[in-house]
C-alpha positions in Angstrom: 9.3 1.6 8.1 11.6 2.4 11.1 10.3 -0.4 13.3 11.1 -3.0 10.6 14.7 -1.7 10.4 15.0 -1.8 14.2 13.8 -5.4 14.4 16.2 -6.5 11.7 19.0 -4.5 13.2 18.5 -6.1 16.6 18.5 -9.6 15.1 21.8 -8.8 13.3 23.2 -7.8 16.7 22.1 -11.0 18.2 19.2 -9.5 20.2 16.2 -11.7 19.7 12.8 -11.6 21.4 10.8 -14.7 22.6 7.7 -13.6 20.7 7.2 -11.4 17.6 3.5 -10.7 17.1 3.1 -9.2 13.6 -0.3 -7.8 13.0 -2.1 -5.2 10.9 -3.9 -4.3 7.7 -0.8 -4.2 5.4 0.5 -7.8 4.8 3.7 -6.8 3.0 5.8 -6.1 6.1 4.4 -9.0 8.0 5.4 -11.4 5.1 8.7 -9.7 4.7 9.6 -10.0 8.4 8.5 -13.6 8.5 10.6 -14.3 5.4 13.6 -12.6 7.1 13.2 -14.7 10.2 13.0 -17.9 8.1 16.2 -17.0 6.2 18.4 -15.5 9.0 17.5 -16.6 12.5 19.0 -20.1 12.3 21.8 -21.6 10.3 21.1 -24.1 7.6 22.3 -26.9 9.8 20.0 -25.8 12.7 16.9 -25.4 10.5 16.2 -29.1 10.0 15.3 -29.9 13.6 14.6 -26.4 15.0 12.5 -24.5 12.4 8.8 -25.1 12.0 5.9 -23.4 10.2 2.3 -23.8 11.3 -0.8 -22.4 9.7 -3.7 -20.9 11.7 -6.4 -22.9 9.9 -4.7 -26.2 10.7 -3.8 -25.8 14.4 -5.2 -24.6 17.8 -3.7 -22.3 20.3 -3.0 -25.4 22.4 -1.0 -26.9 19.5 1.1 -23.7 19.2 1.8 -23.6 22.9 2.8 -27.3 22.9 5.2 -26.7 20.0 6.6 -23.5 21.6 7.4 -25.3 24.8 9.7 -27.9 23.1 13.4 -27.5 23.5 15.8 -27.0 20.6 18.1 -29.8 19.4 21.8 -28.9 19.1 21.0 -25.2 18.8 20.5 -22.2 21.1 16.9 -21.5 19.7 14.1 -23.2 17.9 12.1 -21.0 15.5 8.3 -21.5 15.3 6.4 -19.4 12.8 2.6 -19.3 12.8 1.3 -18.1 9.4 -2.3 -16.9 8.7 -2.8 -16.7 12.5 -5.8 -14.4 11.9 -7.7 -17.7 11.3 -7.4 -18.1 15.1 -8.9 -14.7 15.9 -11.7 -16.2 18.0 -9.3 -18.0 20.3 -6.1 -15.9 20.0 -6.5 -14.5 23.6 -5.7 -18.0 24.9 -2.1 -17.3 23.9 -1.9 -14.8 26.8 -0.8 -17.4 29.3 2.1 -18.5 27.2 3.0 -14.8 26.5 3.3 -14.2 30.3 5.9 -17.0 30.6 7.4 -17.6 27.1 10.0 -20.3 26.6 13.4 -18.6 26.5 14.8 -21.0 23.9 11.9 -20.5 21.5 11.4 -17.7 19.1 7.7 -17.6 18.3 6.6 -15.5 15.3 2.9 -14.9 14.9 1.7 -13.5 11.6 -1.8 -12.0 12.3 -2.6 -10.3 9.0 -5.4 -7.9 8.2 -6.4 -7.6 11.9 -5.2 -6.3 15.2 -5.5 -7.7 18.7 -7.3 -5.5 21.3 -4.7 -3.4 23.2 -7.0 -3.4 26.2 -6.9 -7.2 26.6 -4.6 -9.6 28.3 -2.7 -10.9 25.3 -1.5 -7.5 24.1 -0.5 -6.5 27.7 1.3 -9.8 28.3 3.4 -9.5 25.1 4.4 -5.9 25.9 5.2 -6.7 29.5 7.5 -9.7 29.0 10.2 -8.6 26.6 8.5 -9.5 23.4 7.7 -7.5 20.3 4.4 -6.3 18.8 4.6 -4.9 15.3 1.6 -3.2 13.7 1.8 -3.0 9.9 -0.5 -0.1 8.9 -2.0 0.3 5.5 -0.5 3.2 3.5 -2.7 5.9 2.1 -2.7 6.4 -1.7 -0.6 9.5 -1.4 2.0 7.8 0.8 2.7 4.9 -1.6 4.8 6.9 -4.2 7.2 8.0 -1.5 7.4 4.3 -0.3 8.3 3.2 -3.8 11.0 5.8 -4.0 12.5 4.8 -0.6 12.4 1.1 -1.6 14.2 1.8 -4.8 16.8 4.1 -3.2 17.7 1.3 -0.8 18.5 -0.8 -3.9 20.3 2.0 -5.7 17.6 2.8 -8.2 15.5 5.9 -8.7 12.0 6.5 -10.2 10.3 9.6 -11.7 7.2 11.0 -9.8 5.0 10.2 -12.8 6.2 6.6 -13.0 5.4 6.1 -9.3 1.9 7.4 -9.8 1.4 5.1 -12.8 2.3 2.1 -10.6 -0.1 3.2 -7.8 -2.9 3.9 -10.2 -2.8 0.5 -11.8 -1.7 -1.7 -8.9 -3.4 0.2 -6.0 -1.8 0.2 -2.6 -0.9 -3.5 -2.6 2.7 -3.2 -1.6 3.5 -6.8 -2.3 2.2 -6.5 -5.9 4.1 -3.2 -6.4 7.3 -4.7 -5.1 7.0 -7.7 -7.4 6.8 -5.4 -10.4 9.7 -3.3 -9.2 11.8 -6.5 -8.7 11.0 -7.5 -12.3 12.3 -4.1 -13.5 15.4 -4.5 -11.4 16.2 -7.8 -13.1 16.5 -6.1 -16.5 17.9 -2.7 -15.5 21.4 -2.1 -14.3 22.0 -0.7 -10.8 21.7 3.1 -10.8 19.0 3.2 -13.4 16.0 5.6 -13.3 12.6 4.0 -13.8 10.5 6.1 -16.2 6.9 5.9 -17.5 8.4 4.6 -20.8 10.1 1.7 -19.1 6.9 0.8 -17.2 4.9 0.9 -20.4 7.4 -1.3 -22.2 8.0 -3.9 -19.4 4.8 -3.9 -17.3 2.3 -3.0 -19.9 0.9 0.2 -18.3 0.1 2.9 -20.8 2.1 6.1 -20.2 -0.4 8.2 -22.3 -3.8 6.7 -21.5 -4.3 6.7 -17.8 -6.1 8.6 -15.1 -3.1 10.8 -14.3 -2.9 12.0 -17.9 -6.7 12.4 -17.9 -6.7 14.7 -14.9 -3.7 16.6 -16.3 -5.5 17.2 -19.6 -8.6 18.4 -17.7 -6.5 20.7 -15.5 -5.0 22.2 -18.7 -8.4 22.3 -20.4 -7.0 20.2 -23.2 -10.4 18.6 -23.9 -9.2 17.1 -27.2 -6.7 15.0 -25.3 -9.2 14.2 -22.6 -11.7 12.9 -25.1 -9.0 10.6 -26.6 -8.3 9.2 -23.2 -12.0 8.7 -22.4 -12.4 6.8 -25.7 -9.5 4.6 -24.9 -11.0 3.9 -21.4 -14.3 3.0 -23.0 -12.6 0.4 -25.2 -10.8 -1.1 -22.1 -13.5 -0.9 -19.4 -12.1 -3.7 -17.2 -8.7 -2.0 -16.9 -10.4 1.4 -16.4 -13.5 1.0 -14.3 -15.7 4.1 -14.3 -16.0 4.2 -10.5 -12.2 4.2 -10.0 -11.7 7.0 -12.5 -14.6 9.0 -10.9 -12.9 8.6 -7.4 -9.5 9.8 -8.7 -11.0 12.8 -10.5 -13.1 13.6 -7.4 -9.9 13.6 -5.3 -8.2 15.8 -7.9 -10.8 18.5 -8.2 -11.3 18.5 -4.4 -7.5 19.3 -4.2 -8.0 22.1 -6.7 -10.8 23.5 -4.5 -8.5 23.3 -1.5 -5.8 25.1 -3.5 -8.2 28.0 -4.1 -8.6 28.4 -0.3 -4.9 28.7 0.4 -3.4 32.0 1.2 0.2 30.6 1.4 1.1 29.4 -2.1 4.6 28.4 -1.2 5.4 25.2 -3.1 6.2 23.3 0.1 3.1 24.4 1.9 0.9 23.6 -1.1 2.4 20.1 -1.4 1.9 19.4 2.3 -1.6 20.7 2.4 -2.8 18.9 -0.7 -0.8 15.7 0.1 1.0 15.6 -3.2 4.6 15.4 -4.4 6.0 18.9 -4.8 6.8 18.0 -8.5 3.0 18.2 -9.2 2.2 21.5 -7.5 2.6 23.3 -10.8 -0.2 21.2 -12.2 -2.6 22.3 -9.5 -1.5 25.9 -10.0 -2.4 25.7 -13.7 -5.7 24.0 -13.0 -6.7 26.6 -10.4 -6.0 29.4 -12.9 -8.2 27.6 -15.5 -11.1 26.9 -13.2 -12.7 29.3 -10.8 -13.9 28.0 -7.5 -17.5 28.0 -8.6 -16.6 26.0 -11.7 -14.7 23.4 -9.5 -17.7 23.1 -7.2 -19.9 22.4 -10.2 -17.6 19.7 -11.5 -17.4 18.1 -8.1 -21.2 18.0 -8.0 -21.2 16.5 -11.5 -18.7 13.9 -10.3 -21.1 12.9 -7.5 -23.9 12.5 -10.0 -21.6 10.5 -12.3 -20.6 8.3 -9.4 -24.3 7.5 -8.8 -24.9 6.8 -12.5 -21.8 4.6 -12.6 -23.4 2.5 -9.8 -26.5 2.2 -11.9 -28.6 4.9 -10.3 -30.5 6.6 -13.2 -28.3 5.3 -16.0 -28.2 1.5 -15.9 -27.2 1.2 -19.6 -24.9 4.2 -19.9 -21.5 3.6 -21.4 -18.3 4.8 -19.6 -17.5 7.2 -22.5 -21.0 8.7 -22.3 -20.8 9.3 -18.6 -17.4 11.0 -18.9 -18.4 13.0 -21.9 -21.1 14.5 -19.7 -18.3 15.6 -17.3 -16.1 17.0 -20.1 -19.0 19.1 -21.4 -19.5 20.4 -17.9 -15.8 21.1 -17.5 -15.6 22.9 -20.8 -18.4 25.2 -19.8 -20.8 24.1 -22.5 
């Protein structure tokens, strides 16, 4: 994220702000910036007397302000980090008075995760108006995470295949911290310059490269129903790792994209990738699927997926097994 790079770059150049208010739905960048501040703003000698960490559940706004107004000892700045500040959401606006006149020798870092302060209110305006920094960490959409993975790895001189990225997203979701932890494990065992592949992920993280939702949707797109049945059987034996509702949602998104592909007049690879929100590497898979399924068939499968979603939630099929539910879908997809 560009703002993260700018904040770090400014600090390296000796340009620090009196307040860094870090907020938003994605905790990864908030934690990363807080960690950077802890490690780099003060020297080891300065940290003993001038670096403090408070937690929102244990303090009040008045406590924070009192700490922020202290003077540093034998250092230019004191660093005060307030973690889990979202626990102070009911009283956070009281910080506005301090934000209007922040202590020049204090660097106050507020980690306000999973929430945002109201831009119309006094606190937001005071921070913006007095030379401080507000950083909003936005949650990435599913289709943005593979590119994020690639960027992170490129910065560390590694690469990853598109399929390997999708495997990580499928099994770890959009939790960037969790994904980064797994990537760091791989970097410990792989030499710099390596490419991360599905095989390496299966071997070192335990995610199957052959039995996953990506391979299921690919098999359905190619009308390889024998392979699709094998994957469904594997899912039914591992229901905790492959919940029916998650698979239904992924397939619904996949067939919705196929339907959208049918409506395109410009089938240029770049245009298709942009319109569908997929990596250009996978455009050929949607082209194959669109040839295999007419628009009417796709609409029928989407309707079946809606029905399957309802059954998966217990509506009309409380005791149905995962494999039974998806076999209904495979029968529909095969035209029988």
